[in-house]
C-alpha positions in Angstrom: 145.3 203.6 79.7 145.0 204.6 83.3 141.9 206.2 84.8 143.8 209.4 85.4 144.8 209.7 81.7 141.2 208.8 80.7 139.9 211.6 82.9 142.4 214.0 81.3 141.2 213.0 77.9 137.6 213.6 78.8 138.3 216.9 80.6 141.4 218.5 78.9 143.5 220.7 81.1 142.7 224.4 81.0 145.1 227.0 79.7 146.4 227.9 83.1 147.4 224.3 83.8 149.1 224.0 80.4 151.0 227.2 81.0 152.1 226.0 84.4 153.4 222.7 82.8 155.3 224.7 80.1 156.9 227.0 82.7 157.9 224.1 85.0 159.3 222.0 82.1 161.3 224.9 80.7 162.6 225.8 84.2 163.8 222.2 84.6 165.4 222.2 81.2 167.3 225.5 81.9 168.3 224.4 85.4 169.9 221.3 84.0 171.4 223.1 80.9 173.1 225.9 82.9 173.9 224.0 86.1 175.5 221.0 84.4 177.5 223.2 82.0 178.9 225.3 84.9 179.6 222.6 87.4 180.8 219.8 85.1 183.4 222.3 83.8 184.6 222.7 87.3 184.6 219.2 88.7 183.6 216.9 85.8 180.3 215.2 85.3 177.9 214.0 82.5 178.1 215.6 79.1 176.0 218.7 79.0 174.3 217.8 75.7 173.2 214.4 77.0 172.0 215.8 80.3 169.8 218.4 78.5 168.5 215.7 76.1 167.5 213.6 79.1 165.8 216.5 80.8 163.8 217.1 77.6 162.7 213.5 77.6 161.8 213.5 81.2 159.9 216.8 80.9 157.9 215.5 77.9 157.0 212.3 79.7 156.0 214.3 82.8 154.1 217.1 81.2 153.3 216.0 77.6 149.8 215.0 78.4 149.1 218.4 80.0 150.7 220.9 77.5 152.2 218.9 74.7 155.7 219.3 76.2 157.1 222.2 74.0 159.4 224.0 76.5 160.7 226.0 73.6 159.2 229.0 71.7 160.6 227.6 68.4 158.7 224.3 68.9 155.5 226.3 69.8 155.9 228.4 66.6 156.3 225.2 64.6 153.2 223.8 66.0 151.3 227.1 65.3 152.4 227.2 61.7 151.6 223.5 61.3 148.0 224.3 62.5 148.3 222.2 65.7 147.8 225.0 68.3 145.8 228.2 68.4 147.6 231.6 68.2 146.5 232.9 71.6 147.6 229.7 73.3 150.9 229.8 71.4 151.6 233.3 72.6 150.8 232.4 76.2 153.1 229.3 75.9 156.0 231.5 74.8 155.5 233.9 77.8 155.3 230.9 80.2 158.4 229.4 78.7 160.4 232.6 79.0 159.3 233.0 82.7 160.3 229.4 83.4 163.7 229.8 81.8 164.4 233.0 83.7 163.5 231.3 87.0 165.6 228.3 86.2 168.6 230.4 85.4 168.1 232.5 88.5 168.1 229.3 90.6 171.5 228.3 89.2 172.7 231.9 89.7 171.9 231.8 93.4 173.6 228.4 93.8 176.7 229.8 92.1 176.7 232.8 94.5 176.9 230.3 97.4 180.0 228.6 95.9 183.3 230.0 97.1 185.1 228.4 94.2 183.2 230.6 91.6 184.0 234.1 92.6 182.1 235.8 89.7 178.6 234.4 89.3 177.9 236.3 86.1 181.1 235.1 84.5 180.3 231.6 85.5 176.9 231.7 83.8 178.6 233.4 80.8 180.3 230.0 80.1 176.9 228.6 79.3 175.5 231.6 77.4 175.1 231.6 73.7 177.4 233.8 71.7 179.3 234.3 68.5 182.7 235.8 67.4 185.0 236.1 70.4 182.3 234.5 72.6 182.3 231.3 70.5 184.7 228.5 71.3 185.3 228.1 67.6 185.3 231.9 67.0 182.3 231.3 64.7 181.1 234.6 63.2 177.5 235.9 63.2 176.5 234.5 59.8 177.7 231.0 60.7 176.0 231.0 64.0 172.7 232.2 62.4 172.9 229.5 59.8 173.6 226.8 62.4 170.6 228.0 64.6 168.2 228.0 61.6 169.2 224.5 60.4 169.5 223.0 63.9 166.2 224.4 65.1 164.4 223.3 61.8 165.6 219.8 62.4 164.6 219.8 66.1 161.1 221.2 65.3 160.7 218.7 62.4 161.6 215.8 64.7 159.0 217.0 67.3 156.3 217.5 64.7 157.0 214.2 63.0 157.3 212.2 66.3 154.0 213.4 67.6 151.9 213.1 64.4 150.4 210.3 62.4 148.6 207.1 63.4 151.8 205.1 63.3 153.5 207.3 65.9 153.9 206.0 69.4 153.5 208.4 72.3 156.0 206.5 74.5 158.8 207.0 71.9 158.2 210.6 71.0 160.0 212.0 74.1 163.0 209.8 73.4 163.2 210.9 69.8 163.0 214.6 70.7 165.4 214.1 73.6 168.0 212.4 71.4 167.6 215.0 68.7 168.2 217.7 71.3 171.3 216.0 72.6 173.0 215.4 69.3 172.2 219.0 68.1 173.5 220.5 71.3 176.7 218.5 70.9 177.2 220.1 67.5 176.1 223.6 68.7 178.3 223.7 71.8 181.6 224.3 70.0 179.9 226.7 67.5 178.8 229.0 70.3 176.8 227.2 73.0 173.8 227.2 70.7 170.6 226.3 72.6 168.2 226.1 69.6 165.8 227.5 72.2 165.1 231.2 72.5 163.6 230.9 76.0 166.7 229.1 77.3 169.0 231.7 75.6 167.0 234.5 77.3 167.1 232.9 80.8 170.9 232.5 80.5 171.5 236.0 79.1 169.8 237.7 82.0 172.4 236.4 84.5 175.5 236.5 82.2 177.8 239.4 81.3 176.3 242.2 79.2 177.5 240.8 75.8 175.0 237.9 76.2 172.0 240.3 76.2 173.5 242.4 73.4 173.6 239.4 71.1 170.3 237.8 72.3 168.4 238.9 69.3 170.3 236.4 67.1 169.2 233.5 69.3 165.5 234.5 68.7 165.7 235.3 65.0 167.6 232.1 64.0 165.5 229.6 65.9 162.2 231.2 64.9 163.2 231.2 61.2 164.1 227.5 61.5 160.9 226.7 63.3 158.9 228.6 60.6 160.7 226.6 57.9 159.9 223.3 59.6 156.3 224.3 60.3 155.6 225.2 56.7 157.3 222.0 55.4 155.3 219.8 57.8 152.1 221.6 56.9 152.8 221.0 53.2 153.4 217.3 53.8 150.1 217.0 55.7 148.3 218.4 52.7 149.4 215.6 50.5 146.6 213.3 49.6 146.6 210.1 51.7 147.5 206.8 50.0 144.6 204.5 49.1 144.1 201.9 51.9 145.2 198.4 51.2 142.8 195.5 51.9 143.5 194.1 55.3 145.7 197.0 56.4 144.0 197.8 59.6 146.2 199.1 62.5 146.4 196.9 65.5 144.7 198.1 68.6 147.0 199.7 71.1 149.8 200.6 68.6 148.5 204.0 67.5 147.3 205.7 70.6 143.6 205.3 69.8 143.6 205.5 66.0 142.4 201.9 65.6 139.3 202.6 67.7 138.6 205.6 65.5 138.8 203.4 62.4 136.6 200.7 63.7 134.0 203.0 65.2 130.7 203.0 63.3 130.0 206.1 61.3 127.6 208.7 62.8 124.4 209.0 60.6 124.1 212.4 59.0 120.8 212.9 60.8 122.2 212.1 64.2 123.3 214.8 66.6 127.1 214.2 67.0 128.7 215.1 70.3 130.6 218.3 70.4 134.2 218.3 71.5 134.1 221.2 74.0 137.9 221.3 74.3 138.2 222.4 70.6 135.3 224.8 70.5 136.6 226.4 73.6 139.9 227.3 71.9 142.0 224.9 74.0 143.0 222.5 71.2 146.5 221.3 71.0 147.3 218.3 68.9 150.6 217.6 70.6 148.8 217.5 74.0 146.1 215.3 72.5 148.8 213.0 71.2 150.1 212.3 74.7 146.8 212.0 76.4 145.6 209.4 73.9 143.2 211.5 71.8 145.4 211.4 68.7 143.6 210.4 65.6 140.1 210.9 67.1 
């Protein structure tokens, strides 16, 4: 572990730094999602779903140790219900994510305005906006889109929670797992109706698209939040199951669990001793996803 990461673990980032990381990460995600969708349609390029998945992976690697790398209100809600982030911080995360998404979509909008090939900027961004019925490539109606958003988001949030939890999880692989899950789900959602499985991204796109995108935006908040709540409750239920009895000799190898081995081998603190207080938790800044990436998982 590098000295910079050790310093972060000793002095966790404040809420402002975490919100900045969430806004920047979400802005990057939306910039890629909208920009690649528009310009690859015009002149070819990498698949939109893969590009977005890679942007999620890159964002989690870059900002995961600061904020946990949510970049999605649904993932934040899942973490909240699972008991991995405080309510005030979760609400602030959502606001930061929406702001970042709007800024990212605005940047693409201004780029489109400068392109003589794309005469109508709002219509161009409408090709990336989430929709249903006549605004869906498969003409999928409201009920079908809602069901797809609930199921897809539940899977995505479940992957995030599972990949960043447990002493056997590996911090370096979590961004890859979440990025791949995002890519395959978006490949499925694209034909259904450009489903983002991300309310912040849907909001950013809708602001700069034709009016129908804003009119149907509620669906792309309700569906993902329902799916996130489902995944959060399921994950919380799994975490309440009693742990299996340890097997003799089954001690995790150092370096494979992001710090859990050190916690197992550390001597117990006597009941009469004054144990050190983790100020990051008492100050209301706890975030297990962030702790996972900065090496505090399992401590």
